[in-house]
N, C-alpha and C positions, 0 to 999 in steps of 0.2 A: 466868039464865046460871049462877049460882053453885049453882044445887042439881043440876044434870045435871053439871057438872064435878065435883063432890062424889060425885055417883052414879058416873061412869063415874071417877073415880079410885081406888074400892074394888074393882075388878072385874079379877081377874088368872085365868091362863090354870090351869084345875082339872087340867090332865095333870103338871103339876108341884107338887110337895107343899108346896115352899116359900115363902114369902111374897117376892115378887120386888122387894120394896122392902130387906129385909133382905141380899140376895143378891148376891153378889158376881160376879163375869165368870167366876170357877173355878169356882162354885155352879152357875153356868148351864152351863158347857159340861161339865160332868162329869154333870151330868143330861141335855144334850143326847145325850151319846154313850150313856148307859146306853138311853132313850128310842130313840135309831136302832139301837141291836146288836137288842133287842126287836122292835122293828116287821119291821126285818127278817128275825127267824127267824119270825114270823108270818107275813110275808105270803108267805115261800117254804115255809113248811108249808102255807097255802092255795092257793100255786100248784101245789102238789105231787099235793095229794088232787083238786083242780079237774081235772088231766092225768090221774088214775088214775081217775074217774070217766066223763072224756071217752072213755078209750079203752075201758072196761068197755060204754060206750054203743056205741062203733063196734062193737065186738066182737059185740055185742046184735043191730045193724042190719046185718051183713054180710050175711046171707042165706046164707053159706055160700061165698061166695067166698074163695078160698084169699089171693089176695092182700090183700084187706081183714081178712082175720081176722089175717094176717100182720102188717100194719101196725098194727093196733088190739093185738095181743100185743107189737108192739115199744114202742109207747107207754106200754102199761103196766108194761113192764118197766123203762123211762125213770124212769117215775114213782116206780115204788118203789125202784129208787137212789138217786133224788135224795132222796126222805125219808128213808133209811137214811143218805145221805152227811151231811145237814142236821141230823138227830139224834144219829150219832156225832162230829160236829165238837163240838155242843151239850155230850154229854157228856163228850168229852176236855177241852174248856173247863173244864168244872166239875170235872173229876178234877184238872187241873193247877194249878186253886185251893185244891181242897182239900188236895194234897199239898205244894203250897210254899209256901201261904199267901196267894196273888195271885189276888184275885180278879178276873177281866176280864169279869165279867157285870155287876158293880157296880164301875165304876173310882173310884179315890179319888185324886184329887189335890192334895190339901191336902199329902201327903209329898212332893210335888214342886216346889210352888211356894214359894217362900220369903217368908214372911209380911211 
């Protein structure tokens, strides 16, 4: 049992680059927020790309039916609008970080929390 306990004590989550033994609650929360923001952006981008592809397939399989072509065109327009809004929000966030020195994509809570 001691060998198994020692082996399991060495395991830590590779998503977080810091060693969890030396990590404070603030460090964990800071890494979690950054990870959550990045995951949301990636998932939203994949969703909009999937909807764009699905709209294209609907258009190809419409067979010339005007209602199905219009539905597919609306779906493609919505997907492109979503992608543009997503990347615009990311670009504005990065621009705010550059201009004001506030990096919202990598939050640093060390200055907020008193030691």
